[in-house]
All heavy atoms as a GROMACS GRO file, in nm:
protein
  637
    1GLN      N    1   6.187  17.335   5.246
    1GLN     CA    2   6.076  17.367   5.336
    1GLN      C    3   6.038  17.241   5.414
    1GLN      O    4   6.038  17.132   5.361
    1GLN     CB    5   5.957  17.418   5.255
    1GLN     CG    6   5.843  17.460   5.343
    1GLN     CD    7   5.731  17.522   5.259
    1GLN    OE1    8   5.742  17.536   5.140
    1GLN    NE2    9   5.624  17.556   5.325
    2ARG      N   10   6.007  17.260   5.540
    2ARG     CA   11   5.972  17.148   5.628
    2ARG      C   12   5.825  17.111   5.611
    2ARG      O   13   5.741  17.196   5.589
    2ARG     CB   14   5.999  17.182   5.772
    2ARG     CG   15   6.145  17.202   5.799
    2ARG     CD   16   6.170  17.219   5.946
    2ARG     NE   17   6.310  17.191   5.967
    2ARG     CZ   18   6.358  17.132   6.073
    2ARG    NH1   19   6.280  17.099   6.171
    2ARG    NH2   20   6.486  17.110   6.085
    3SER      N   21   5.799  16.984   5.628
    3SER     CA   22   5.660  16.937   5.618
    3SER      C   23   5.589  16.960   5.752
    3SER      O   24   5.653  16.978   5.855
    3SER     CB   25   5.658  16.789   5.583
    3SER     OG   26   5.703  16.712   5.692
    4PRO      N   27   5.456  16.957   5.752
    4PRO     CA   28   5.381  16.973   5.877
    4PRO      C   29   5.417  16.865   5.980
    4PRO      O   30   5.413  16.889   6.099
    4PRO     CB   31   5.235  16.960   5.833
    4PRO     CG   32   5.236  16.998   5.690
    4PRO     CD   33   5.369  16.955   5.636
    5THR      N   34   5.456  16.747   5.932
    5THR     CA   35   5.495  16.639   6.024
    5THR      C   36   5.620  16.677   6.102
    5THR      O   37   5.631  16.651   6.220
    5THR     CB   38   5.519  16.508   5.947
    5THR    OG1   39   5.403  16.479   5.870
    5THR    CG2   40   5.548  16.394   6.040
    6ASP      N   41   5.716  16.740   6.033
    6ASP     CA   42   5.838  16.784   6.101
    6ASP      C   43   5.805  16.886   6.210
    6ASP      O   44   5.862  16.881   6.319
    6ASP     CB   45   5.936  16.848   6.002
    6ASP     CG   46   5.994  16.747   5.904
    6ASP    OD1   47   5.991  16.626   5.933
    6ASP    OD2   48   6.043  16.791   5.799
    7LYS      N   49   5.716  16.976   6.180
    7LYS     CA   50   5.676  17.079   6.276
    7LYS      C   51   5.607  17.015   6.396
    7LYS      O   52   5.634  17.050   6.511
    7LYS     CB   53   5.586  17.181   6.210
    7LYS     CG   54   5.560  17.303   6.293
    7LYS     CD   55   5.485  17.409   6.215
    7LYS     CE   56   5.473  17.535   6.297
    7LYS     NZ   57   5.407  17.642   6.223
    8ALA      N   58   5.518  16.920   6.370
    8ALA     CA   59   5.448  16.851   6.479
    8ALA      C   60   5.547  16.774   6.566
    8ALA      O   61   5.535  16.773   6.689
    8ALA     CB   62   5.342  16.757   6.422
    9TYR      N   63   5.645  16.712   6.505
    9TYR     CA   64   5.745  16.637   6.580
    9TYR      C   65   5.827  16.732   6.668
    9TYR      O   66   5.854  16.702   6.784
    9TYR     CB   67   5.837  16.559   6.486
    9TYR     CG   68   5.938  16.473   6.557
    9TYR    CD1   69   5.898  16.354   6.619
    9TYR    CD2   70   6.072  16.510   6.565
    9TYR    CE1   71   5.990  16.275   6.686
    9TYR    CE2   72   6.163  16.432   6.632
    9TYR     CZ   73   6.122  16.315   6.692
    9TYR     OH   74   6.213  16.236   6.760
   10PHE      N   75   5.866  16.846   6.613
   10PHE     CA   76   5.940  16.945   6.690
   10PHE      C   77   5.860  16.992   6.810
   10PHE      O   78   5.912  17.004   6.921
   10PHE     CB   79   5.978  17.064   6.600
   10PHE     CG   80   6.045  17.176   6.674
   10PHE    CD1   81   6.177  17.166   6.714
   10PHE    CD2   82   5.975  17.291   6.707
   10PHE    CE1   83   6.239  17.268   6.784
   10PHE    CE2   84   6.035  17.394   6.777
   10PHE     CZ   85   6.168  17.382   6.816
   11ILE      N   86   5.732  17.017   6.790
   11ILE     CA   87   5.644  17.060   6.899
   11ILE      C   88   5.635  16.950   7.005
   11ILE      O   89   5.642  16.977   7.125
   11ILE     CB   90   5.506  17.100   6.846
   11ILE    CG1   91   5.517  17.229   6.764
   11ILE    CG2   92   5.406  17.117   6.960
   11ILE    CD1   93   5.394  17.262   6.683
   12ALA      N   94   5.619  16.826   6.961
   12ALA     CA   95   5.612  16.713   7.054
   12ALA      C   96   5.741  16.700   7.134
   12ALA      O   97   5.737  16.671   7.254
   12ALA     CB   98   5.581  16.585   6.978
   13LYS      N   99   5.855  16.721   7.069
   13LYS     CA  100   5.984  16.715   7.142
   13LYS      C  101   5.993  16.827   7.246
   13LYS      O  102   6.047  16.806   7.355
   13LYS     CB  103   6.101  16.725   7.043
   13LYS     CG  104   6.117  16.605   6.954
   13LYS     CD  105   6.174  16.486   7.025
   13LYS     CE  106   6.321  16.502   7.042
   13LYS     NZ  107   6.387  16.387   7.100
   14GLU      N  108   5.942  16.944   7.214
   14GLU     CA  109   5.940  17.055   7.310
   14GLU      C  110   5.851  17.022   7.429
   14GLU      O  111   5.886  17.050   7.544
   14GLU     CB  112   5.891  17.184   7.243
   14GLU     CG  113   5.994  17.251   7.158
   14GLU     CD  114   6.109  17.306   7.240
   14GLU    OE1  115   6.086  17.370   7.343
   14GLU    OE2  116   6.224  17.283   7.199
   15ILE      N  117   5.736  16.962   7.403
   15ILE     CA  118   5.646  16.921   7.511
   15ILE      C  119   5.715  16.818   7.599
   15ILE      O  120   5.707  16.825   7.723
   15ILE     CB  121   5.513  16.867   7.455
   15ILE    CG1  122   5.434  16.981   7.391
   15ILE    CG2  123   5.432  16.798   7.564
   15ILE    CD1  124   5.313  16.936   7.312
   16LEU      N  125   5.786  16.724   7.538
   16LEU     CA  126   5.859  16.623   7.613
   16LEU      C  127   5.964  16.687   7.703
   16LEU      O  128   5.974  16.655   7.822
   16LEU     CB  129   5.925  16.523   7.518
   16LEU     CG  130   6.015  16.418   7.582
   16LEU    CD1  131   5.936  16.327   7.675
   16LEU    CD2  132   6.086  16.336   7.475
   17ALA      N  133   6.042  16.778   7.650
   17ALA     CA  134   6.146  16.845   7.729
   17ALA      C  135   6.085  16.923   7.845
   17ALA      O  136   6.135  16.919   7.958
   17ALA     CB  137   6.230  16.937   7.640
   18THR      N  138   5.976  16.994   7.817
   18THR     CA  139   5.909  17.071   7.921
   18THR      C  140   5.853  16.980   8.029
   18THR      O  141   5.864  17.009   8.149
   18THR     CB  142   5.796  17.156   7.858
   18THR    OG1  143   5.853  17.242   7.760
   18THR    CG2  144   5.724  17.237   7.964
   19GLU      N  145   5.794  16.869   7.988
   19GLU     CA  146   5.736  16.775   8.083
   19GLU      C  147   5.844  16.713   8.172
   19GLU      O  148   5.824  16.696   8.292
   19GLU     CB  149   5.658  16.667   8.008
   19GLU     CG  150   5.574  16.580   8.097
   19GLU     CD  151   5.463  16.654   8.170
   19GLU    OE1  152   5.414  16.757   8.121
   19GLU    OE2  153   5.425  16.608   8.280
   20ARG      N  154   5.959  16.681   8.115
   20ARG     CA  155   6.070  16.627   8.196
   20ARG      C  156   6.114  16.727   8.301
   20ARG      O  157   6.137  16.691   8.417
   20ARG     CB  158   6.187  16.590   8.106
   20ARG     CG  159   6.169  16.461   8.033
   20ARG     CD  160   6.291  16.426   7.951
   20ARG     NE  161   6.275  16.297   7.887
   20ARG     CZ  162   6.324  16.265   7.770
   20ARG    NH1  163   6.396  16.352   7.702
   20ARG    NH2  164   6.305  16.145   7.720
   21THR      N  165   6.127  16.852   8.262
   21THR     CA  166   6.167  16.957   8.356
   21THR      C  167   6.063  16.974   8.466
   21THR      O  168   6.096  16.982   8.585
   21THR     CB  169   6.188  17.090   8.282
   21THR    OG1  170   6.288  17.072   8.183
   21THR    CG2  171   6.228  17.201   8.378
   22TYR      N  172   5.936  16.978   8.426
   22TYR     CA  173   5.828  16.995   8.523
   22TYR      C  174   5.824  16.879   8.621
   22TYR      O  175   5.808  16.900   8.742
   22TYR     CB  176   5.696  17.008   8.449
   22TYR     CG  177   5.577  17.031   8.538
   22TYR    CD1  178   5.568  17.143   8.620
   22TYR    CD2  179   5.472  16.940   8.542
   22TYR    CE1  180   5.459  17.165   8.702
   22TYR    CE2  181   5.362  16.962   8.624
   22TYR     CZ  182   5.356  17.073   8.703
   22TYR     OH  183   5.249  17.094   8.784
   23LEU      N  184   5.842  16.758   8.571
   23LEU     CA  185   5.841  16.641   8.659
   23LEU      C  186   5.958  16.646   8.759
   23LEU      O  187   5.941  16.611   8.875
   23LEU     CB  188   5.844  16.512   8.578
   23LEU     CG  189   5.816  16.386   8.658
   23LEU    CD1  190   5.676  16.388   8.718
   23LEU    CD2  191   5.831  16.263   8.571
   24LYS      N  192   6.073  16.690   8.714
   24LYS     CA  193   6.187  16.704   8.805
   24LYS      C  194   6.157  16.807   8.914
   24LYS      O  195   6.192  16.787   9.031
   24LYS     CB  196   6.314  16.742   8.729
   24LYS     CG  197   6.372  16.627   8.652
   24LYS     CD  198   6.498  16.668   8.578
   24LYS     CE  199   6.547  16.553   8.493
   24LYS     NZ  200   6.667  16.588   8.418
   25ASP      N  201   6.092  16.915   8.876
   25ASP     CA  202   6.053  17.017   8.975
   25ASP      C  203   5.954  16.960   9.076
   25ASP      O  204   5.966  16.984   9.197
   25ASP     CB  205   5.994  17.140   8.908
   25ASP     CG  206   6.095  17.218   8.826
   25ASP    OD1  207   6.217  17.197   8.846
   25ASP    OD2  208   6.053  17.300   8.742
   26LEU      N  209   5.856  16.886   9.027
   26LEU     CA  210   5.760  16.823   9.118
   26LEU      C  211   5.829  16.722   9.209
   26LEU      O  212   5.792  16.709   9.326
   26LEU     CB  213   5.649  16.753   9.039
   26LEU     CG  214   5.544  16.842   8.976
   26LEU    CD1  215   5.450  16.759   8.889
   26LEU    CD2  216   5.465  16.917   9.082
   27GLU      N  217   5.928  16.653   9.157
   27GLU     CA  218   6.002  16.556   9.238
   27GLU      C  219   6.078  16.625   9.351
   27GLU      O  220   6.084  16.574   9.463
   27GLU     CB  221   6.100  16.477   9.150
   27GLU     CG  222   6.168  16.365   9.223
   27GLU     CD  223   6.257  16.283   9.133
   27GLU    OE1  224   6.233  16.279   9.011
   27GLU    OE2  225   6.352  16.222   9.186
   28VAL      N  226   6.133  16.741   9.323
   28VAL     CA  227   6.201  16.818   9.427
   28VAL      C  228   6.104  16.847   9.542
   28VAL      O  229   6.137  16.831   9.659
   28VAL     CB  230   6.259  16.950   9.371
   28VAL    CG1  231   6.300  17.045   9.482
   28VAL    CG2  232   6.378  16.920   9.281
   29ILE      N  233   5.982  16.884   9.507
   29ILE     CA  234   5.882  16.915   9.609
   29ILE      C  235   5.836  16.789   9.682
   29ILE      O  236   5.834  16.783   9.804
   29ILE     CB  237   5.761  16.987   9.547
   29ILE    CG1  238   5.802  17.123   9.493
   29ILE    CG2  239   5.648  17.002   9.649
   29ILE    CD1  240   5.697  17.188   9.404
   30THR      N  241   5.797  16.687   9.605
   30THR     CA  242   5.735  16.569   9.666
   30THR      C  243   5.834  16.478   9.736
   30THR      O  244   5.797  16.411   9.833
   30THR     CB  245   5.658  16.485   9.561
   30THR    OG1  246   5.747  16.446   9.458
   30THR    CG2  247   5.543  16.563   9.504
   31VAL      N  248   5.958  16.474   9.692
   31VAL     CA  249   6.054  16.382   9.753
   31VAL      C  250   6.151  16.458   9.844
   31VAL      O  251   6.156  16.433   9.964
   31VAL     CB  252   6.132  16.304   9.644
   31VAL    CG1  253   6.239  16.216   9.707
   31VAL    CG2  254   6.037  16.221   9.559
   32TRP      N  255   6.226  16.550   9.787
   32TRP     CA  256   6.334  16.612   9.864
   32TRP      C  257   6.282  16.711   9.967
   32TRP      O  258   6.327  16.710  10.082
   32TRP     CB  259   6.434  16.679   9.768
   32TRP     CG  260   6.490  16.579   9.673
   32TRP    CD1  261   6.464  16.569   9.540
   32TRP    CD2  262   6.577  16.470   9.704
   32TRP    NE1  263   6.529  16.461   9.487
   32TRP    CE2  264   6.600  16.399   9.585
   32TRP    CE3  265   6.636  16.425   9.822
   32TRP    CZ2  266   6.680  16.287   9.580
   32TRP    CZ3  267   6.716  16.313   9.817
   32TRP    CH2  268   6.738  16.245   9.697
   33PHE      N  269   6.191  16.799   9.929
   33PHE     CA  270   6.138  16.896  10.024
   33PHE      C  271   6.064  16.826  10.138
   33PHE      O  272   6.084  16.858  10.254
   33PHE     CB  273   6.046  16.996   9.952
   33PHE     CG  274   5.982  17.095  10.044
   33PHE    CD1  275   6.056  17.196  10.104
   33PHE    CD2  276   5.846  17.088  10.072
   33PHE    CE1  277   5.997  17.287  10.189
   33PHE    CE2  278   5.786  17.179  10.157
   33PHE     CZ  279   5.862  17.279  10.215
   34ARG      N  280   5.980  16.730  10.103
   34ARG     CA  281   5.905  16.658  10.206
   34ARG      C  282   6.001  16.586  10.302
   34ARG      O  283   5.981  16.590  10.422
   34ARG     CB  284   5.808  16.558  10.142
   34ARG     CG  285   5.729  16.485  10.248
   34ARG     CD  286   5.629  16.384  10.201
   34ARG     NE  287   5.620  16.358  10.061
   34ARG     CZ  288   5.509  16.324   9.999
   34ARG    NH1  289   5.397  16.314  10.065
   34ARG    NH2  290   5.509  16.299   9.871
   35SER      N  291   6.103  16.523  10.248
   35SER     CA  292   6.200  16.454  10.334
   35SER      C  293   6.269  16.550  10.430
   35SER      O  294   6.287  16.519  10.548
   35SER     CB  295   6.306  16.383  10.249
   35SER     OG  296   6.248  16.283  10.171
   36ALA      N  297   6.306  16.666  10.379
   36ALA     CA  298   6.372  16.765  10.464
   36ALA      C  299   6.279  16.816  10.572
   36ALA      O  300   6.319  16.832  10.688
   36ALA     CB  301   6.423  16.881  10.379
   37VAL      N  302   6.154  16.839  10.536
   37VAL     CA  303   6.056  16.888  10.634
   37VAL      C  304   6.032  16.783  10.742
   37VAL      O  305   6.027  16.815  10.862
   37VAL     CB  306   5.924  16.928  10.565
   37VAL    CG1  307   5.814  16.953  10.666
   37VAL    CG2  308   5.945  17.051  10.478
   38ILE      N  309   6.020  16.659  10.702
   38ILE     CA  310   6.000  16.550  10.799
   38ILE      C  311   6.121  16.536  10.889
   38ILE      O  312   6.108  16.526  11.011
   38ILE     CB  313   5.969  16.418  10.726
   38ILE    CG1  314   5.830  16.425  10.662
   38ILE    CG2  315   5.977  16.300  10.822
   38ILE    CD1  316   5.799  16.309  10.568
   39LYS      N  317   6.240  16.537  10.829
   39LYS     CA  318   6.364  16.521  10.906
   39LYS      C  319   6.380  16.632  11.010
   39LYS      O  320   6.418  16.605  11.124
   39LYS     CB  321   6.484  16.521  10.811
   39LYS     CG  322   6.616  16.501  10.880
   39LYS     CD  323   6.729  16.502  10.779
   39LYS     CE  324   6.863  16.490  10.849
   39LYS     NZ  325   6.975  16.498  10.756
   40GLU      N  326   6.348  16.753  10.972
   40GLU     CA  327   6.364  16.868  11.062
   40GLU      C  328   6.242  16.891  11.149
   40GLU      O  329   6.243  16.981  11.233
   40GLU     CB  330   6.394  16.994  10.980
   40GLU     CG  331   6.521  16.988  10.899
   40GLU     CD  332   6.644  16.979  10.986
   40GLU    OE1  333   6.648  17.043  11.094
   40GLU    OE2  334   6.738  16.908  10.945
   41ASN      N  335   6.136  16.813  11.127
   41ASN     CA  336   6.011  16.832  11.200
   41ASN      C  337   5.970  16.980  11.192
   41ASN      O  338   5.935  17.042  11.293
   41ASN     CB  339   6.025  16.785  11.344
   41ASN     CG  340   5.891  16.760  11.408
   41ASN    OD1  341   5.790  16.744  11.339
   41ASN    ND2  342   5.888  16.760  11.540
   42ALA      N  343   5.974  17.035  11.071
   42ALA     CA  344   5.957  17.178  11.051
   42ALA      C  345   5.813  17.222  11.024
   42ALA      O  346   5.788  17.342  11.010
   42ALA     CB  347   6.044  17.223  10.933
   43MET      N  348   5.720  17.126  11.018
   43MET     CA  349   5.584  17.162  10.983
   43MET      C  350   5.488  17.069  11.057
   43MET      O  351   5.514  16.950  11.068
   43MET     CB  352   5.567  17.146  10.831
   43MET     CG  353   5.442  17.202  10.774
   43MET     SD  354   5.433  17.175  10.594
   43MET     CE  355   5.574  17.266  10.535
   44PRO      N  356   5.378  17.123  11.105
   44PRO     CA  357   5.278  17.037  11.170
   44PRO      C  358   5.225  16.931  11.071
   44PRO      O  359   5.213  16.957  10.951
   44PRO     CB  360   5.166  17.133  11.210
   44PRO     CG  361   5.226  17.269  11.205
   44PRO     CD  362   5.339  17.263  11.107
   45GLU      N  363   5.193  16.815  11.124
   45GLU     CA  364   5.147  16.703  11.042
   45GLU      C  365   5.024  16.739  10.958
   45GLU      O  366   5.016  16.703  10.841
   45GLU     CB  367   5.116  16.582  11.131
   45GLU     CG  368   5.077  16.458  11.054
   45GLU     CD  369   5.189  16.400  10.969
   45GLU    OE1  370   5.306  16.411  11.008
   45GLU    OE2  371   5.158  16.344  10.861
   46GLY      N  372   4.932  16.812  11.015
   46GLY     CA  373   4.811  16.851  10.942
   46GLY      C  374   4.841  16.937  10.821
   46GLY      O  375   4.780  16.920  10.715
   47LEU      N  376   4.935  17.028  10.835
   47LEU     CA  377   4.974  17.113  10.724
   47LEU      C  378   5.045  17.032  10.616
   47LEU      O  379   5.022  17.052  10.497
   47LEU     CB  380   5.063  17.228  10.773
   47LEU     CG  381   5.106  17.330  10.669
   47LEU    CD1  382   4.985  17.392  10.598
   47LEU    CD2  383   5.191  17.439  10.734
   48MET      N  384   5.130  16.940  10.658
   48MET     CA  385   5.198  16.852  10.560
   48MET      C  386   5.096  16.773  10.481
   48MET      O  387   5.107  16.761  10.358
   48MET     CB  388   5.295  16.757  10.631
   48MET     CG  389   5.415  16.824  10.682
   48MET     SD  390   5.573  16.750  10.649
   48MET     CE  391   5.551  16.611  10.549
   49THR      N  392   4.998  16.717  10.551
   49THR     CA  393   4.895  16.638  10.483
   49THR      C  394   4.819  16.725  10.383
   49THR      O  395   4.795  16.684  10.269
   49THR     CB  396   4.797  16.578  10.586
   49THR    OG1  397   4.871  16.496  10.676
   49THR    CG2  398   4.689  16.498  10.519
   50LEU      N  399   4.784  16.844  10.425
   50LEU     CA  400   4.712  16.936  10.338
   50LEU      C  401   4.794  16.970  10.212
   50LEU      O  402   4.743  16.965  10.100
   50LEU     CB  403   4.677  17.064  10.414
   50LEU     CG  404   4.601  17.171  10.337
   50LEU    CD1  405   4.462  17.120  10.298
   50LEU    CD2  406   4.590  17.296  10.421
   51LEU      N  407   4.920  17.002  10.230
   51LEU     CA  408   5.005  17.039  10.117
   51LEU      C  409   5.027  16.922  10.021
   51LEU      O  410   5.008  16.935   9.901
   51LEU     CB  411   5.142  17.087  10.167
   51LEU     CG  412   5.152  17.229  10.217
   51LEU    CD1  413   5.290  17.254  10.272
   51LEU    CD2  414   5.123  17.327  10.105
   52PHE      N  415   5.068  16.809  10.075
   52PHE     CA  416   5.110  16.699   9.989
   52PHE      C  417   4.994  16.615   9.937
   52PHE      O  418   5.010  16.544   9.839
   52PHE     CB  419   5.214  16.614  10.060
   52PHE     CG  420   5.344  16.687  10.076
   52PHE    CD1  421   5.384  16.734  10.200
   52PHE    CD2  422   5.425  16.712   9.967
   52PHE    CE1  423   5.503  16.803  10.215
   52PHE    CE2  424   5.544  16.782   9.981
   52PHE     CZ  425   5.583  16.827  10.104
   53SER      N  426   4.878  16.625   9.998
   53SER     CA  427   4.764  16.552   9.944
   53SER      C  428   4.722  16.610   9.809
   53SER      O  429   4.664  16.540   9.727
   53SER     CB  430   4.646  16.556  10.042
   53SER     OG  431   4.597  16.687  10.057
   54ASN      N  432   4.754  16.734   9.785
   54ASN     CA  433   4.724  16.796   9.655
   54ASN      C  434   4.836  16.775   9.553
   54ASN      O  435   4.810  16.764   9.434
   54ASN     CB  436   4.700  16.947   9.673
   54ASN     CG  437   4.574  16.976   9.751
   54ASN    OD1  438   4.475  16.906   9.737
   54ASN    ND2  439   4.579  17.076   9.836
   55ILE      N  440   4.958  16.770   9.598
   55ILE     CA  441   5.072  16.760   9.508
   55ILE      C  442   5.096  16.616   9.462
   55ILE      O  443   5.129  16.592   9.346
   55ILE     CB  444   5.199  16.818   9.575
   55ILE    CG1  445   5.181  16.969   9.593
   55ILE    CG2  446   5.322  16.790   9.491
   55ILE    CD1  447   5.290  17.035   9.673
   56ASP      N  448   5.077  16.519   9.550
   56ASP     CA  449   5.104  16.380   9.514
   56ASP      C  450   5.025  16.332   9.392
   56ASP      O  451   5.084  16.273   9.301
   56ASP     CB  452   5.080  16.287   9.633
   56ASP     CG  453   5.189  16.299   9.738
   56ASP    OD1  454   5.301  16.345   9.705
   56ASP    OD2  455   5.164  16.261   9.854
   57PRO      N  456   4.894  16.357   9.383
   57PRO     CA  457   4.821  16.312   9.263
   57PRO      C  458   4.870  16.382   9.135
   57PRO      O  459   4.873  16.320   9.028
   57PRO     CB  460   4.676  16.350   9.292
   57PRO     CG  461   4.667  16.368   9.438
   57PRO     CD  462   4.802  16.410   9.484
   58ILE      N  463   4.909  16.507   9.146
   58ILE     CA  464   4.962  16.579   9.030
   58ILE      C  465   5.092  16.515   8.985
   58ILE      O  466   5.115  16.491   8.865
   58ILE     CB  467   4.981  16.729   9.062
   58ILE    CG1  468   4.846  16.794   9.089
   58ILE    CG2  469   5.056  16.801   8.951
   58ILE    CD1  470   4.856  16.934   9.147
   59TYR      N  471   5.179  16.484   9.080
   59TYR     CA  472   5.307  16.420   9.050
   59TYR      C  473   5.284  16.284   8.983
   59TYR      O  474   5.347  16.253   8.881
   59TYR     CB  475   5.389  16.405   9.179
   59TYR     CG  476   5.519  16.332   9.161
   59TYR    CD1  477   5.624  16.391   9.090
   59TYR    CD2  478   5.539  16.207   9.215
   59TYR    CE1  479   5.745  16.325   9.074
   59TYR    CE2  480   5.659  16.141   9.199
   59TYR     CZ  481   5.761  16.200   9.129
   59TYR     OH  482   5.881  16.134   9.113
   60GLU      N  483   5.195  16.206   9.037
   60GLU     CA  484   5.168  16.074   8.980
   60GLU      C  485   5.110  16.084   8.839
   60GLU      O  486   5.147  16.007   8.750
   60GLU     CB  487   5.075  15.993   9.070
   60GLU     CG  488   5.140  15.949   9.199
   60GLU     CD  489   5.268  15.868   9.178
   60GLU    OE1  490   5.271  15.781   9.088
   60GLU    OE2  491   5.366  15.891   9.251
   61PHE      N  492   5.020  16.179   8.818
   61PHE     CA  493   4.965  16.199   8.683
   61PHE      C  494   5.076  16.229   8.584
   61PHE      O  495   5.082  16.172   8.475
   61PHE     CB  496   4.861  16.311   8.682
   61PHE     CG  497   4.821  16.350   8.542
   61PHE    CD1  498   4.728  16.274   8.474
   61PHE    CD2  499   4.879  16.459   8.480
   61PHE    CE1  500   4.693  16.308   8.343
   61PHE    CE2  501   4.845  16.493   8.350
   61PHE     CZ  502   4.752  16.417   8.281
   62HIS      N  503   5.164  16.322   8.620
   62HIS     CA  504   5.268  16.365   8.527
   62HIS      C  505   5.374  16.258   8.504
   62HIS      O  506   5.435  16.255   8.397
   62HIS     CB  507   5.328  16.499   8.572
   62HIS     CG  508   5.238  16.613   8.538
   62HIS    ND1  509   5.231  16.670   8.413
   62HIS    CD2  510   5.146  16.679   8.612
   62HIS    CE1  511   5.142  16.765   8.412
   62HIS    NE2  512   5.088  16.774   8.532
   63ARG      N  513   5.394  16.170   8.600
   63ARG     CA  514   5.484  16.056   8.576
   63ARG      C  515   5.429  15.969   8.464
   63ARG      O  516   5.501  15.930   8.373
   63ARG     CB  517   5.501  15.972   8.703
   63ARG     CG  518   5.596  16.034   8.803
   63ARG     CD  519   5.615  15.950   8.925
   63ARG     NE  520   5.659  15.815   8.890
   63ARG     CZ  521   5.653  15.710   8.970
   63ARG    NH1  522   5.603  15.724   9.091
   63ARG    NH2  523   5.696  15.593   8.932
   64GLY      N  524   5.300  15.940   8.471
   64GLY     CA  525   5.236  15.861   8.366
   64GLY      C  526   5.231  15.934   8.233
   64GLY      O  527   5.251  15.874   8.126
   65PHE      N  528   5.204  16.063   8.239
   65PHE     CA  529   5.196  16.144   8.117
   65PHE      C  530   5.331  16.148   8.046
   65PHE      O  531   5.339  16.131   7.924
   65PHE     CB  532   5.149  16.285   8.154
   65PHE     CG  533   5.127  16.376   8.037
   65PHE    CD1  534   5.039  16.342   7.936
   65PHE    CD2  535   5.194  16.498   8.030
   65PHE    CE1  536   5.018  16.428   7.828
   65PHE    CE2  537   5.173  16.583   7.924
   65PHE     CZ  538   5.087  16.549   7.822
   66LEU      N  539   5.439  16.166   8.122
   66LEU     CA  540   5.573  16.167   8.064
   66LEU      C  541   5.604  16.033   7.999
   66LEU      O  542   5.656  16.028   7.887
   66LEU     CB  543   5.679  16.200   8.170
   66LEU     CG  544   5.824  16.198   8.122
   66LEU    CD1  545   5.846  16.298   8.010
   66LEU    CD2  546   5.918  16.224   8.238
   67LYS      N  547   5.571  15.925   8.066
   67LYS     CA  548   5.595  15.792   8.009
   67LYS      C  549   5.520  15.775   7.877
   67LYS      O  550   5.575  15.724   7.779
   67LYS     CB  551   5.553  15.685   8.108
   67LYS     CG  552   5.582  15.545   8.063
   67LYS     CD  553   5.543  15.444   8.168
   67LYS     CE  554   5.570  15.304   8.117
   67LYS     NZ  555   5.526  15.202   8.210
   68GLU      N  556   5.397  15.822   7.873
   68GLU     CA  557   5.316  15.813   7.751
   68GLU      C  558   5.377  15.896   7.638
   68GLU      O  559   5.385  15.849   7.524
   68GLU     CB  560   5.174  15.861   7.781
   68GLU     CG  561   5.079  15.849   7.666
   68GLU     CD  562   5.040  15.706   7.632
   68GLU    OE1  563   5.047  15.619   7.721
   68GLU    OE2  564   5.004  15.682   7.516
   69ILE      N  565   5.422  16.015   7.667
   69ILE     CA  566   5.485  16.099   7.565
   69ILE      C  567   5.611  16.032   7.512
   69ILE      O  568   5.634  16.027   7.391
   69ILE     CB  569   5.519  16.239   7.621
   69ILE    CG1  570   5.393  16.316   7.655
   69ILE    CG2  571   5.602  16.318   7.520
   69ILE    CD1  572   5.420  16.444   7.732
   70GLU      N  573   5.693  15.979   7.602
   70GLU     CA  574   5.816  15.912   7.561
   70GLU      C  575   5.787  15.792   7.471
   70GLU      O  576   5.855  15.772   7.369
   70GLU     CB  577   5.897  15.868   7.683
   70GLU     CG  578   5.959  15.983   7.758
   70GLU     CD  579   6.020  15.943   7.892
   70GLU    OE1  580   5.980  15.840   7.950
   70GLU    OE2  581   6.108  16.016   7.937
   71GLU      N  582   5.687  15.714   7.507
   71GLU     CA  583   5.652  15.598   7.425
   71GLU      C  584   5.602  15.639   7.287
   71GLU      O  585   5.642  15.580   7.186
   71GLU     CB  586   5.544  15.515   7.496
   71GLU     CG  587   5.595  15.440   7.617
   71GLU     CD  588   5.486  15.374   7.698
   71GLU    OE1  589   5.366  15.382   7.660
   71GLU    OE2  590   5.520  15.312   7.801
   72ARG      N  591   5.518  15.740   7.283
   72ARG     CA  592   5.465  15.784   7.153
   72ARG      C  593   5.573  15.843   7.064
   72ARG      O  594   5.576  15.820   6.943
   72ARG     CB  595   5.352  15.884   7.172
   72ARG     CG  596   5.226  15.816   7.225
   72ARG     CD  597   5.117  15.916   7.250
   72ARG     NE  598   5.003  15.850   7.310
   72ARG     CZ  599   4.886  15.836   7.251
   72ARG    NH1  600   4.868  15.882   7.130
   72ARG    NH2  601   4.788  15.775   7.311
   73LEU      N  602   5.665  15.920   7.124
   73LEU     CA  603   5.772  15.977   7.042
   73LEU      C  604   5.869  15.871   6.994
   73LEU      O  605   5.926  15.883   6.885
   73LEU     CB  606   5.846  16.085   7.122
   73LEU     CG  607   5.783  16.223   7.116
   73LEU    CD1  608   5.850  16.318   7.211
   73LEU    CD2  609   5.785  16.278   6.975
   74SER      N  610   5.888  15.766   7.071
   74SER     CA  611   5.979  15.660   7.027
   74SER      C  612   5.923  15.584   6.906
   74SER      O  613   5.997  15.525   6.830
   74SER     CB  614   6.007  15.563   7.142
   74SER     OG  615   5.893  15.483   7.170
   75LEU      N  616   5.790  15.589   6.890
   75LEU     CA  617   5.726  15.521   6.776
   75LEU      C  618   5.706  15.614   6.655
   75LEU      O  619   5.658  15.570   6.552
   75LEU     CB  620   5.591  15.464   6.821
   75LEU     CG  621   5.595  15.361   6.932
   75LEU    CD1  622   5.455  15.326   6.977
   75LEU    CD2  623   5.671  15.237   6.887
   76TRP      N  624   5.736  15.742   6.670
   76TRP     CA  625   5.711  15.841   6.566
   76TRP      C  626   5.795  15.813   6.444
   76TRP      O  627   5.906  15.799   6.432
   76TRP     CB  628   5.738  15.981   6.618
   76TRP     CG  629   5.677  16.089   6.535
   76TRP    CD1  630   5.689  16.106   6.401
   76TRP    CD2  631   5.598  16.199   6.582
   76TRP    NE1  632   5.623  16.218   6.363
   76TRP    CE2  633   5.567  16.278   6.471
   76TRP    CE3  634   5.552  16.238   6.706
   76TRP    CZ2  635   5.491  16.394   6.480
   76TRP    CZ3  636   5.478  16.352   6.716
   76TRP    CH2  637   5.447  16.430   6.604
   0.00000   0.00000   0.00000
């Protein structure tokens, strides 16, 4: 039988995997999609500002959150 610590570690590893995937998805939006839109001049500047002003802080938060999870799991 597994101890509660094993279960908590498994849950933490799942959170880590999910966070990595989510951050990659956010990166697609904040880096690749934005670059393509700028390159093609496909969206008015005001709309771009509106869209990315909300996404950029979320992306930055999750970058830090992922780093924190990785550090804590490495010490587990």
